[in-house]
Each structure stands twice: as structure tokens, then as C-alpha cells.
LUMPA-935358 format. One record per residue: residue in one letter; y, z, x of N, C-alpha, C, CB in turn; residue number from 1. Coordinates in Angstrom, 2 decimals, decimal comma, padded with zeros to 5 digits. Glycine has a CB too. Example, Ala and Ser with C-alpha at 12.3 -4.5 7.8 and 13.67 -1.06 7.14 Angstrom:
BEGIN
[rec "A" [-005,69 007,80 013,19] [-004,50 007,80 012,30] [-003,30 007,80 013,20] [-004,47 009,05 011,31] 1]
[rec "S" [-002,25 007,08 012,85] [-001,06 007,14 013,67] [000,03 007,87 012,90] [-000,60 005,72 014,08] 2]
REM end
This chain:
BEGIN
[rec "W" [151,01 146,85 114,90] [150,03 146,67 115,70] [149,24 147,38 116,81] [150,35 145,92 116,05] 1]
[rec "L" [150,04 148,50 116,77] [149,60 149,39 117,91] [148,03 150,08 117,28] [150,98 150,73 118,27] 2]
[rec "P" [147,68 150,36 116,38] [146,36 151,03 115,85] [145,23 149,69 116,09] [146,54 151,60 113,94] 3]
[rec "L" [145,79 148,59 115,70] [144,91 147,23 115,85] [144,68 147,19 117,35] [145,73 145,72 115,29] 4]
[rec "Y" [145,29 147,14 118,21] [145,40 146,99 119,77] [144,54 148,03 120,30] [146,91 147,15 120,38] 5]
[rec "K" [144,70 149,26 119,68] [144,14 150,57 120,07] [142,35 150,22 119,99] [144,76 151,94 118,85] 6]
[rec "Y" [142,18 149,95 118,82] [140,88 149,54 118,20] [140,19 148,61 118,99] [141,04 148,97 116,88] 7]
[rec "W" [140,88 147,64 119,26] [140,44 146,25 120,14] [140,18 146,52 121,45] [141,54 145,12 120,22] 8]
[rec "F" [140,95 147,39 122,34] [140,72 147,63 123,63] [139,53 148,67 123,78] [141,98 148,07 124,26] 9]
[rec "S" [139,45 149,23 122,74] [138,38 150,58 122,80] [136,80 149,95 122,52] [138,82 151,92 121,34] 10]
[rec "G" [137,02 148,79 122,17] [135,54 148,09 121,59] [134,86 148,77 120,30] [134,31 148,20 122,82] 11]
[rec "R" [135,72 149,30 119,61] [135,57 149,53 118,58] [136,20 149,03 117,18] [135,63 150,44 118,79] 12]
[rec "M" [136,74 147,82 117,54] [137,55 147,07 116,41] [136,40 146,86 115,32] [138,31 145,48 116,95] 13]
[rec "H" [135,09 146,25 115,33] [134,59 146,00 114,28] [134,30 147,23 113,43] [133,59 145,26 114,54] 14]
[rec "Y" [134,18 148,48 113,93] [133,96 149,57 113,35] [134,77 150,21 112,38] [133,79 150,24 114,14] 15]
[rec "E" [135,79 150,16 113,08] [137,47 150,40 112,49] [137,49 149,30 111,19] [138,98 149,88 113,93] 16]
[rec "V" [137,47 148,19 111,40] [137,57 147,20 110,36] [136,60 147,23 109,24] [137,49 145,95 110,92] 17]
[rec "R" [135,27 147,81 109,66] [134,52 148,06 108,54] [134,94 149,30 107,90] [133,15 148,09 108,86] 18]
[rec "K" [135,21 149,89 108,37] [135,56 151,34 107,63] [136,75 151,24 106,59] [136,04 152,51 108,80] 19]
[rec "L" [137,63 150,27 106,95] [138,93 149,88 106,22] [138,66 149,01 104,76] [139,84 148,90 107,32] 20]
[rec "H" [137,48 148,14 105,16] [136,78 147,32 104,18] [136,15 148,18 103,23] [135,78 146,42 104,80] 21]
[rec "E" [135,41 149,14 103,57] [134,81 150,20 102,88] [135,76 150,89 102,09] [134,17 151,08 103,75] 22]
[rec "A" [136,84 151,51 102,67] [137,80 152,15 101,54] [138,88 151,36 100,96] [138,50 153,32 102,06] 23]
[rec "Y" [139,10 150,04 101,29] [139,99 149,39 100,51] [139,54 147,94 099,70] [141,08 149,19 101,43] 24]
[rec "G" [138,46 147,57 099,93] [137,76 146,37 099,52] [137,65 145,04 100,32] [138,31 146,05 098,40] 25]
[rec "E" [137,42 143,98 099,75] [137,02 142,99 100,63] [138,19 142,15 101,22] [136,08 142,14 099,94] 26]
[rec "I" [139,37 142,57 100,86] [140,41 142,03 101,74] [141,54 143,07 102,14] [141,05 140,83 101,03] 27]
[rec "V" [141,55 143,15 103,38] [142,35 144,13 104,03] [143,16 143,46 105,23] [141,43 145,30 104,52] 28]
[rec "R" [144,54 144,27 105,14] [145,73 143,49 105,79] [145,46 144,34 107,36] [147,60 143,78 104,84] 29]
[rec "L" [145,41 143,69 108,27] [145,10 144,47 109,76] [146,39 144,61 110,48] [144,02 143,58 110,83] 30]
[rec "G" [147,11 143,78 109,96] [148,45 143,76 111,00] [149,39 143,09 110,08] [148,29 142,83 112,60] 31]
[rec "P" [150,88 142,80 110,51] [151,89 142,21 110,02] [151,50 140,93 109,34] [152,80 142,06 110,98] 32]
[rec "D" [150,83 140,01 110,27] [150,54 138,58 109,80] [148,92 138,33 110,07] [151,54 137,42 110,68] 33]
[rec "E" [148,11 139,46 109,99] [146,64 139,36 110,14] [145,83 140,00 108,92] [146,23 140,06 111,48] 34]
[rec "V" [144,92 139,06 108,21] [144,31 139,64 106,91] [142,67 139,48 107,18] [144,89 138,71 105,42] 35]
[rec "S" [141,88 140,37 107,01] [140,13 140,32 107,30] [139,90 140,15 105,89] [139,20 141,87 108,07] 36]
[rec "F" [139,02 139,40 105,58] [138,00 139,10 104,34] [136,70 139,32 104,70] [138,02 137,66 103,80] 37]
[rec "V" [135,91 139,76 103,77] [134,65 140,00 103,83] [133,83 139,30 102,67] [134,53 141,40 103,86] 38]
[rec "D" [134,50 138,45 101,81] [133,89 137,98 100,85] [133,34 136,63 101,11] [134,67 138,05 099,84] 39]
[rec "A" [131,99 136,29 101,29] [131,29 135,15 101,68] [132,08 133,83 101,31] [129,92 135,19 101,03] 40]
[rec "A" [133,15 133,46 100,30] [133,13 132,47 099,37] [134,93 132,32 100,36] [132,80 132,95 097,28] 41]
[rec "A" [135,31 133,27 101,12] [136,44 133,38 101,63] [136,21 132,35 102,80] [136,81 134,83 101,95] 42]
[rec "W" [135,14 132,34 103,56] [134,84 131,66 104,55] [135,27 130,12 104,52] [133,54 131,86 104,68] 43]
[rec "K" [134,66 129,76 103,26] [134,62 128,21 103,30] [136,14 128,09 102,56] [133,11 127,37 102,35] 44]
[rec "D" [136,91 128,97 102,01] [138,18 128,35 101,53] [138,86 128,44 102,62] [138,90 128,94 100,36] 45]
[rec "I" [138,82 129,13 103,56] [139,62 129,36 104,99] [139,27 128,39 106,03] [139,32 130,78 105,65] 46]
[rec "Y" [138,28 128,30 106,49] [137,50 127,36 107,53] [136,82 126,21 106,97] [136,42 128,13 108,28] 47]
[rec "G" [136,96 125,90 105,90] [136,42 124,45 105,11] [136,97 123,32 106,21] [137,27 124,14 103,24] 48]
[rec "Q" [136,20 122,37 106,05] [136,69 120,98 106,75] [137,98 120,64 106,46] [135,90 119,78 106,35] 49]
[rec "Q" [138,04 120,16 104,96] [139,21 119,93 104,57] [140,45 120,65 104,46] [139,02 119,62 103,77] 50]
[rec "R" [140,49 122,08 104,45] [141,62 122,81 104,48] [141,98 122,71 106,23] [141,31 124,43 103,76] 51]
[rec "M" [141,10 122,70 107,03] [140,89 122,87 108,32] [142,13 121,56 109,03] [139,04 122,64 108,63] 52]
[rec "K" [141,93 120,72 108,52] [142,15 119,35 108,90] [144,13 119,59 108,75] [141,14 117,98 107,58] 53]
[rec "H" [144,41 120,46 107,87] [145,89 120,40 107,79] [146,53 121,71 108,26] [146,33 120,10 106,34] 54]
[rec "I" [145,84 122,33 109,28] [146,25 123,43 109,78] [146,84 123,27 111,34] [145,11 124,35 109,64] 55]
[rec "E" [147,83 123,56 111,60] [147,95 123,72 113,12] [147,49 124,59 113,93] [148,95 123,80 113,45] 56]
[rec "R" [147,19 124,76 114,92] [146,48 126,11 115,66] [147,79 126,96 115,77] [145,65 125,80 117,39] 57]
[rec "C" [147,27 128,10 115,56] [148,14 129,09 116,09] [148,29 129,80 117,52] [147,94 129,95 115,34] 58]
[rec "H" [149,55 129,07 118,29] [149,64 128,93 119,73] [149,45 130,66 120,42] [151,30 128,11 120,11] 59]
[rec "R" [149,58 131,71 119,66] [149,47 132,99 119,85] [147,97 133,25 119,80] [150,29 133,75 118,88] 60]
[rec "S" [147,20 132,81 118,98] [145,90 132,72 119,05] [145,33 132,07 120,30] [145,50 132,10 117,94] 61]
[rec "F" [145,94 130,64 120,44] [145,03 129,99 121,48] [146,16 129,26 122,50] [143,86 128,80 120,70] 62]
[rec "P" [146,80 130,40 123,04] [147,86 129,83 123,97] [147,40 128,85 125,03] [148,54 130,94 124,70] 63]
[rec "S" [148,19 128,15 125,40] [148,03 126,99 126,62] [147,81 127,82 127,91] [149,52 125,91 126,83] 64]
[rec "V" [147,03 127,41 128,69] [147,13 128,10 130,14] [147,55 126,75 131,15] [145,41 128,92 130,65] 65]
[rec "T" [147,72 125,82 130,29] [148,32 124,34 131,28] [149,72 124,40 131,87] [148,44 122,87 130,29] 66]
[rec "P" [150,12 123,73 132,69] [151,42 123,53 132,92] [152,19 122,87 131,78] [151,52 122,81 134,09] 67]
[rec "N" [153,45 123,40 131,68] [154,12 122,68 130,51] [153,48 122,73 128,95] [154,17 121,19 130,93] 68]
[rec "D" [152,45 124,01 128,74] [152,11 123,94 127,68] [151,26 122,79 127,25] [153,07 124,08 127,12] 69]
[rec "A" [150,79 121,97 128,09] [149,85 120,65 127,83] [148,55 121,30 126,66] [149,03 119,99 129,66] 70]
[rec "Q" [148,56 120,39 125,85] [147,52 120,69 124,98] [146,23 119,97 125,15] [147,97 120,49 123,73] 71]
[rec "F" [144,85 120,11 125,84] [143,96 118,99 125,53] [142,49 119,39 125,53] [144,17 117,87 126,52] 72]
[rec "D" [142,68 120,53 124,74] [141,30 120,87 124,08] [140,98 121,06 122,78] [140,88 121,88 124,50] 73]
[rec "L" [140,09 121,46 122,32] [139,37 121,48 121,01] [140,44 122,67 120,17] [137,48 122,02 121,23] 74]
[rec "F" [140,79 123,67 121,00] [141,28 124,61 120,52] [142,65 124,64 120,05] [141,06 125,38 121,24] 75]
[rec "T" [143,48 124,18 121,15] [144,98 124,30 121,33] [145,71 122,83 120,73] [145,32 124,56 123,08] 76]
[rec "S" [144,74 121,95 120,39] [145,18 120,57 120,15] [145,65 120,21 118,69] [144,05 119,67 120,52] 77]
[rec "N" [146,58 119,61 118,19] [146,71 119,26 117,07] [145,90 118,88 116,30] [147,31 118,68 117,04] 78]
[rec "P" [146,10 118,55 114,81] [144,95 117,70 114,09] [144,38 116,70 114,66] [145,29 117,15 112,99] 79]
[rec "V" [145,31 115,78 115,01] [144,94 114,74 115,58] [144,01 114,73 116,73] [145,93 114,21 115,84] 80]
[rec "G" [144,62 115,24 117,82] [143,81 115,65 118,78] [142,64 116,36 118,69] [144,41 116,20 119,42] 81]
[rec "H" [142,58 117,33 117,65] [141,32 117,86 117,55] [140,07 117,09 116,62] [141,61 119,19 117,05] 82]
[rec "S" [140,62 115,93 115,94] [139,67 114,88 115,62] [139,28 113,99 116,71] [140,17 114,10 114,60] 83]
[rec "K" [139,82 114,05 117,53] [139,46 113,03 118,73] [138,35 113,80 119,34] [140,75 112,68 119,89] 84]
[rec "Y" [138,57 114,97 119,73] [137,41 115,73 120,21] [136,24 116,01 119,53] [137,76 116,80 120,52] 85]
[rec "R" [136,33 116,05 118,15] [135,51 116,08 117,61] [134,62 114,85 117,64] [135,93 116,46 116,69] 86]
[rec "K" [135,23 113,93 117,27] [134,59 112,84 117,04] [133,48 112,44 118,67] [135,92 111,69 116,58] 87]
[rec "I" [134,35 112,70 120,05] [133,37 112,95 121,13] [132,46 113,70 121,17] [133,78 113,23 122,03] 88]
[rec "L" [132,45 115,04 120,48] [131,25 115,98 120,62] [130,46 115,97 119,41] [131,65 117,44 120,92] 89]
[rec "N" [130,63 115,20 118,33] [129,84 115,04 117,27] [128,42 114,65 117,77] [130,45 114,04 116,35] 90]
[rec "P" [128,47 113,68 118,33] [127,09 113,34 118,74] [125,98 114,29 119,45] [127,27 112,34 119,57] 91]
[rec "S" [126,52 115,29 120,10] [126,04 116,20 120,48] [125,35 117,11 119,93] [126,62 116,53 120,88] 92]
[rec "F" [125,66 117,05 118,44] [125,32 117,99 117,40] [124,35 117,37 116,33] [126,60 118,48 116,73] 93]
[rec "S" [123,94 116,19 116,90] [123,28 115,27 115,71] [121,69 115,91 115,71] [123,32 113,30 116,12] 94]
[rec "D" [121,02 115,78 114,30] [119,56 116,10 114,62] [118,89 115,48 115,67] [118,79 115,85 113,59] 95]
[rec "K" [119,01 114,07 116,10] [118,22 113,56 116,91] [118,69 114,57 118,39] [118,45 111,83 116,88] 96]
[rec "S" [119,70 114,41 118,68] [120,08 115,34 119,78] [119,65 116,76 119,76] [121,44 115,37 119,87] 97]
[rec "M" [119,72 117,34 118,64] [119,02 118,93 118,56] [117,35 118,80 118,92] [119,19 119,68 116,71] 98]
[rec "K" [117,01 117,68 118,53] [115,45 117,72 118,50] [115,16 117,58 120,22] [114,69 116,25 117,43] 99]
[rec "E" [115,99 116,80 120,84] [115,84 116,52 122,30] [116,20 118,06 122,99] [116,97 115,17 122,84] 100]
[rec "Y" [117,17 118,82 122,44] [117,37 120,07 123,25] [116,31 121,13 122,99] [118,75 120,69 122,94] 101]
[rec "E" [115,25 120,97 121,75] [114,37 121,78 121,40] [113,50 122,47 122,48] [113,69 121,13 120,58] 102]
[rec "P" [112,74 121,61 123,26] [112,10 122,07 124,35] [112,73 123,07 125,38] [111,75 121,01 124,95] 103]
[rec "A" [113,85 122,83 125,64] [114,60 123,70 126,57] [114,88 125,21 125,54] [116,21 122,78 127,15] 104]
[rec "L" [115,33 124,91 124,22] [115,73 125,99 123,68] [114,40 127,00 123,42] [116,52 125,58 122,45] 105]
[rec "Q" [113,05 126,05 123,20] [112,23 126,78 122,92] [111,37 127,55 124,38] [111,49 125,94 121,96] 106]
[rec "Q" [111,66 126,78 125,28] [111,26 127,50 126,74] [112,10 128,69 126,81] [111,56 126,54 128,17] 107]
[rec "N" [113,27 128,76 126,76] [114,38 129,76 127,21] [114,09 130,97 126,02] [116,17 128,99 127,16] 108]
[rec "A" [113,88 130,73 124,84] [113,52 131,84 124,10] [112,09 132,43 124,38] [113,65 131,47 122,73] 109]
[rec "D" [111,40 131,56 124,70] [109,93 132,04 124,97] [110,09 132,75 126,20] [108,79 130,85 125,11] 110]
[rec "K" [110,71 132,52 127,24] [111,11 133,27 128,68] [111,75 134,66 128,36] [112,29 132,32 129,64] 111]
[rec "L" [112,63 134,64 127,42] [113,36 135,82 126,92] [112,41 136,85 126,33] [114,40 135,41 125,88] 112]
[rec "I" [111,61 136,27 125,42] [110,79 137,15 124,66] [109,68 138,10 125,81] [109,91 136,09 123,50] 113]
[rec "S" [109,27 137,16 126,78] [108,50 137,54 127,70] [108,92 138,56 128,81] [108,14 136,49 128,17] 114]
[rec "K" [110,03 138,44 129,13] [110,78 139,46 130,03] [111,06 140,49 129,25] [112,06 138,99 130,67] 115]
[rec "L" [111,40 140,70 128,35] [111,84 141,66 127,37] [110,41 142,52 127,14] [112,50 140,87 125,92] 116]
[rec "S" [109,56 141,69 126,59] [108,01 142,61 126,53] [107,80 143,06 127,79] [106,56 141,75 126,11] 117]
[rec "A" [107,81 142,34 129,09] [107,62 143,06 130,39] [108,05 144,53 130,57] [108,33 142,33 131,37] 118]
[rec "S" [109,47 144,19 130,20] [110,56 145,16 130,44] [109,90 146,64 129,75] [112,14 144,58 129,63] 119]
[rec "V" [109,47 146,28 128,65] [109,00 147,48 127,50] [107,75 147,81 127,91] [108,90 147,03 125,83] 120]
[rec "R" [107,00 147,15 128,49] [105,63 147,74 128,91] [105,62 148,33 130,24] [104,55 146,70 128,91] 121]
[rec "N" [106,71 148,07 130,88] [107,19 148,77 132,56] [107,99 150,19 132,10] [108,61 147,49 133,69] 122]
[rec "G" [108,03 150,23 130,89] [108,65 151,75 130,73] [110,21 151,70 130,21] [108,62 152,59 132,31] 123]
[rec "A" [110,56 150,65 130,33] [112,07 150,43 130,23] [112,35 151,14 128,65] [112,53 148,54 130,36] 124]
[rec "S" [113,35 152,19 128,72] [113,42 153,12 127,63] [114,98 152,73 126,89] [113,26 154,81 128,27] 125]
[rec "R" [115,60 151,96 127,69] [116,87 151,27 127,03] [116,98 149,85 127,63] [118,31 152,14 127,33] 126]
[rec "I" [117,35 148,87 126,83] [117,60 147,58 127,14] [118,90 147,08 126,72] [116,63 146,83 126,65] 127]
[rec "N" [119,53 146,50 127,68] [121,09 146,16 127,45] [120,62 144,39 126,72] [122,33 146,21 129,40] 128]
[rec "L" [120,78 144,54 125,29] [120,45 143,04 124,93] [121,55 142,16 124,91] [119,84 142,90 123,59] 129]
[rec "T" [122,64 142,67 125,20] [123,86 141,76 125,14] [123,78 141,00 126,45] [125,32 142,59 124,98] 130]
[rec "K" [123,48 141,84 127,59] [123,06 140,67 129,01] [122,25 140,03 128,75] [122,55 141,08 130,36] 131]
[rec "W" [121,02 140,24 128,24] [120,03 139,60 128,13] [120,08 138,19 127,12] [119,16 140,59 127,79] 132]
[rec "F" [120,84 138,48 126,09] [121,33 137,32 125,41] [122,22 136,54 126,26] [122,00 137,67 124,19] 133]
[rec "Q" [123,24 136,91 126,84] [124,41 135,99 127,50] [123,30 135,20 128,73] [126,04 137,16 128,34] 134]
[rec "W" [122,36 136,10 129,49] [121,53 135,35 130,03] [120,85 134,05 129,87] [120,94 135,92 130,10] 135]
[rec "V" [120,23 134,25 128,36] [119,42 132,90 127,67] [120,25 131,85 127,58] [118,87 133,07 126,18] 136]
[rec "A" [121,79 132,48 126,88] [122,41 131,48 126,13] [122,95 130,92 127,57] [123,55 131,97 124,80] 137]
[rec "F" [123,30 131,32 128,78] [123,68 130,73 129,83] [122,73 129,58 130,52] [123,94 131,74 130,63] 138]
[rec "D" [121,61 130,18 130,63] [120,36 129,32 131,09] [120,01 128,05 130,21] [119,05 130,26 131,08] 139]
[rec "T" [120,28 128,43 128,72] [119,90 127,13 127,80] [121,13 126,25 127,55] [119,31 127,58 126,30] 140]
[rec "V" [122,56 126,75 128,09] [123,45 125,68 128,39] [123,18 124,99 129,83] [124,88 126,25 128,30] 141]
[rec "G" [122,94 125,58 130,54] [122,61 124,88 131,79] [121,54 123,99 131,57] [122,26 125,77 132,88] 142]
[rec "D" [120,49 124,42 130,91] [119,35 123,21 130,70] [119,90 122,10 129,92] [118,00 123,71 129,87] 143]
[rec "V" [120,38 122,59 128,81] [120,90 121,01 127,96] [121,79 120,42 128,64] [121,64 121,08 126,47] 144]
[rec "V" [123,00 121,08 129,23] [124,30 120,18 129,63] [123,67 119,92 131,16] [126,11 121,12 129,55] 145]
[rec "W" [123,33 120,46 132,15] [122,94 119,48 133,21] [121,68 119,64 133,66] [123,76 119,51 134,32] 146]
[rec "G" [120,74 119,67 132,80] [119,39 119,58 132,81] [118,77 120,78 134,18] [119,04 117,82 133,05] 147]
[rec "D" [119,42 121,80 134,18] [118,96 122,71 135,24] [119,47 123,98 134,78] [119,44 122,35 136,70] 148]
[rec "P" [118,56 125,14 134,85] [119,31 126,71 134,10] [119,87 126,93 135,38] [118,17 128,28 133,40] 149]
[rec "F" [120,79 128,04 135,08] [121,40 129,00 136,17] [120,30 130,20 136,59] [122,86 129,74 135,52] 150]
[rec "D" [119,20 130,31 136,02] [118,06 131,06 136,31] [118,42 132,46 136,29] [117,45 130,68 137,57] 151]
[rec "C" [119,38 132,92 135,44] [119,51 134,11 135,02] [118,39 134,89 134,61] [120,27 134,04 134,16] 152]
[rec "L" [117,65 134,60 133,77] [116,37 134,89 133,20] [115,45 135,51 134,33] [115,74 133,57 132,57] 153]
[rec "D" [115,04 134,24 135,16] [113,99 134,24 136,18] [114,75 135,30 136,87] [113,61 132,80 137,03] 154]
[rec "E" [115,68 135,75 137,50] [116,45 136,58 138,51] [117,03 137,63 137,96] [117,46 135,88 139,20] 155]
[rec "E" [116,75 137,90 136,72] [117,56 138,95 135,81] [118,60 139,78 136,34] [116,71 139,90 135,25] 156]
[rec "R" [119,66 138,67 136,65] [121,00 138,87 137,06] [121,84 137,93 136,52] [121,13 138,87 138,42] 157]
[rec "N" [123,35 138,12 136,94] [124,36 137,27 136,36] [124,39 136,17 137,24] [125,73 137,91 136,19] 158]
[rec "H" [124,69 135,20 137,07] [125,01 133,89 137,80] [126,42 134,31 138,12] [124,85 132,39 136,90] 159]
[rec "P" [127,12 133,88 139,38] [128,68 133,81 139,43] [129,16 133,00 138,35] [129,24 133,20 140,76] 160]
[rec "C" [128,83 131,81 138,07] [129,72 131,20 136,88] [129,55 132,11 135,48] [129,19 129,51 136,53] 161]
[rec "L" [128,71 132,87 135,39] [128,68 133,30 134,01] [129,81 134,75 134,27] [126,81 133,66 133,39] 162]
[rec "M" [129,52 135,35 135,48] [130,44 136,49 135,72] [131,88 136,06 135,38] [130,35 136,99 137,23] 163]
[rec "L" [132,29 134,76 136,17] [133,49 134,32 135,94] [134,05 133,97 134,52] [133,55 133,36 136,68] 164]
[rec "V" [132,98 133,41 133,76] [133,45 133,18 132,27] [133,47 134,26 131,42] [132,65 132,25 131,59] 165]
[rec "M" [132,73 135,51 131,75] [132,82 136,70 131,08] [134,37 137,27 131,59] [131,45 137,70 131,47] 166]
[rec "D" [134,62 137,24 132,65] [135,65 138,02 132,89] [137,04 137,15 132,36] [135,61 138,40 134,46] 167]
[rec "S" [136,75 135,95 132,24] [138,03 134,80 131,78] [137,89 135,41 130,33] [137,71 132,70 131,94] 168]
[rec "V" [136,90 135,45 129,39] [137,14 135,68 128,13] [137,54 137,13 127,69] [136,04 135,27 127,50] 169]
[rec "S" [137,53 138,04 128,58] [137,93 139,43 128,77] [139,44 139,24 128,96] [137,16 140,19 130,03] 170]
[rec "L" [139,77 138,44 129,71] [141,18 138,32 130,10] [141,78 137,94 129,08] [141,50 137,49 131,15] 171]
[rec "A" [141,50 136,60 128,35] [141,95 135,87 127,44] [141,95 136,94 126,18] [141,11 134,54 127,31] 172]
[rec "S" [141,21 137,70 126,06] [141,03 138,76 124,95] [142,63 139,69 125,44] [139,16 139,83 125,14] 173]
[rec "L" [142,77 140,17 126,24] [143,73 140,94 126,45] [145,20 140,12 126,52] [143,35 141,69 127,64] 174]
REM end
């Protein structure tokens, strides 16, 4: 696992995996129990709905952070629990719901383009798009879920909650 961890923590994992695929083909072993596929058909074969119903979540990949390893979320639940959470969440992703979200999505996309254009007009030679995409995503989630954005785009800075989420993601990765 050491080479894999080295690449992961350096932030160059995607480059190294691509090099391996270029050298060895569409299927590459990354570690003792990890394989990478670049064949589009593999996505459906591996992650298709019918197949996923019968696979337990790998607790090394999604460790519980709750007392006594309680599992109460979409990622760590067993197939029965996962199905329950999907039924609760599915209405949020229906065509009707998505159409209701469209004004917020459009408004935030327009604001992103406007702000990026202004940065370029003001002479910015380099723009951190990762930061801007995090801001638009966070503002959009705030708009859709709570009816109020976090104003990251307007203020052009991270909201404290966004910083907490991003730090948590980094810590979970480690």
C-alpha cells in the first residue's frame, strides 16, 4: 500500500493511476485488494442498481464515526437500511423537485459566471476554480435545502461551515 498512500497524500493520485492505465491497460491493480477500471462498461457492472443491492458496504472505506459503530447513514448502512434511506431521499431527486430547484441553480450559475468574468476583467491572471466551484456548490445547497445561500459567492470567501466540511473530508481521507 505504501506507493498508493504516497500518491494519495501528495495529491497526485489521479496522475499516477492514469500512468498505470496507460502502461498496463483498462484494468490495473492498485493494492492488495483494490483494482481500478477505466472501461465505461465496468461502471454499470460494478455500481449498477441490481448489483449494489447485494453488496455490504466496506467498513474500511466507510468507517463508522458513531458510538459502538452504530450505522445510521447512507454510506455505512446495510442493504436494508440503505434502501430505507433511498426511499426517503428519492423524492428530492424527482423531475418535479429538480424543476423546483432550477431557479436557485440558474441564479448561482449566473452569479458564478459573473464573478469569474469580473475577476478576469480586473486582471486576475490565475483563478482557483476549485474554490469557486466549492462556493457555488455550497451556496446552491444552502439555497435548495434551507432556502438561503451561505453567501460564499457574494463575499468571495469560505463560510465557516464550508471550512468545517472541507476539513472533515480531508481528515476522513487521512
